Phi, psi and omega in degrees: 000122182284176186295327180297314178295323180295317179294321178298315177296321179296322178297318178296317178297320179293325176297317176295324178298312180293323179293333181296332179299329182279327188260355184296330176298325178275332180235083185300335181294343176294342180297333178292323174294321177296319178297319176296320177298321176299316181295315179297316178295323178295318178295318179296319179297321178295321178298317180294325186286320184280348179254127177271098181240109184287076177221146183291335181287338180299312181295321181294311181291328176297317180292331184256019185300320180275347178270319177236069187294321183290318177297316179297322178296312182297315181292325180292330177287339178269001183285177181294157181296168185293349179295338178272006181288155180185166184282352183283136177222131180283179182296322180296318179293319179295320178295319179295318178295321177297320177296318180296315178293327175297320176298317179296317179298317180294317180294324180286310185292326182280348182087000180298318181297321181286316185288320188262339186238291189289320181300304177298324181292324183268356185302312180300318180293319180295319179298315178298317181295315181294318177299320179296316180294321178297319178295318179296321179295317179295318179293319179294321179294318178295320178293323176297317179297319178297317180296321179291323177294319177296317178300316180294316180296319180292325178300323177286319182294319187293338181264357181283130178258129179241135177263120184254106182293339183290344179239033173090022178072027180280135177274127180233165176240085182296338179294348178295340175297339182275357185303314177300322178294322178296317178298318179294320178297322179294315179291325178297318178297325176295319178295324178296326175297318177297318180297316179295323176295320178297317178297318178298319178296318179296322177295318179296319179298319178295318180295318178294319178298324180287321189264332190230344188295315181291316181297322183270301186287321177298318177294325179296316179300311181295322181292317178298316179293324178294318178292327180297333176290330181273337182236079184299332184293330179246019184297322183294325177292317180294324178295319178296317177297320178296320178294320177298317177295325178295320177299314178299320179297313181296318180294314184291320186270330187244312190286325180297309176299321179295322179295317179297317178295320177297318176298321179298318178296316178296317181296316181295326183278328189244313191268333188298317179301319179293321180294317181297315180297312181294322181292324177298316177296323178294320178295321178297315179297321179298317179296319180295318180294320177297319179295322178295321178299317181295316179295323178294323178292327182280319188246009181077206183292335181298320179297320178294317180295320178299318179297318181292324178293319177295321177300318181292322186275328192250336187271077182278338181289325182263311181193170180260352180207184184296318181294320177297320176300314181296315181296321180295319181290327174299319177298321177296319178298319179297318178297317179293323176300314180298315182298310185289325177294318177294318188286324188252343184236298192288311180296314176301317179294319180295316179294318179296319178297317178295317179293321176301316181296317180297312181296317181295323180296322183272349182245335181258144178289153177300145182287338181271001178250120181297139179280131181289128179266127180273128179241000000 
């Protein structure tokens, strides 16, 4: 395909690209094409900027890279080889780059970039992430309530004194067998508070990324690069700051929802069966302790002793006596602790750290390579 056919096809694609801005509110899937156009235009703009090609079309295509991304891409591939690249840029190229950055600044600050491109494109991922966080928050709150009820029930049981005539009328406190379970329930409830706080922080990060990341960080990136054109002596510092803001923008707007969605997939496939099983046993124990409290209030210590005796004689699935019941429930608490810590704290932090490293590696220059200062 010769250059004429390529430019003609690029013009048609750019016409569809520009028309998509009008129809994206009714057809949100067009936002993916707009996002692809931004990426293509950005790569083309970078090619025009790093190559010193003394032609009047360079400045024009550089300025219109985000308006005509496909044409700019095709023409940049027909440019001179990279051997002619250099740090020198004429007044026309600097003016064109300033115009391009001005467009980016205007699109970011006005909310156009968020409303027409990033918002519709990220909507499915954000909806999934928010639903996942809401479900995790509800489960953690219910589990916290169960742990507090168990703690309260054990506190009443552990102080009850029973006189056993079969051993000489000695008063004992059989509820003391529950002390390890009470300690575990108390610590478990503290971890659930941390889990709920972690879920709340992730929700706030998603909301901030949706409402403010592009307007604040996107405008910051464009502003720093725009100022670097006016102050060449400190341009390298401003470029580094712009790259850092770009990393934050990508992480806040893209990586946080993707990390939450990824954690949801891992949790549903690996952790959810264990959580459901352990939570069911915890709910059963909570109901039994509540029933024992009610019977104890109605019938005195006898009701409590009858419940413990029935637990010892009839509960063969969990344990054969009070100590076995307590040890089994401690094991359930440990399983739930592992699930919730992985689901709400460790996996999100690990995925975010990994994504941060990947984005930073591809956007920030190596620290052992000196940054070229443009003079």
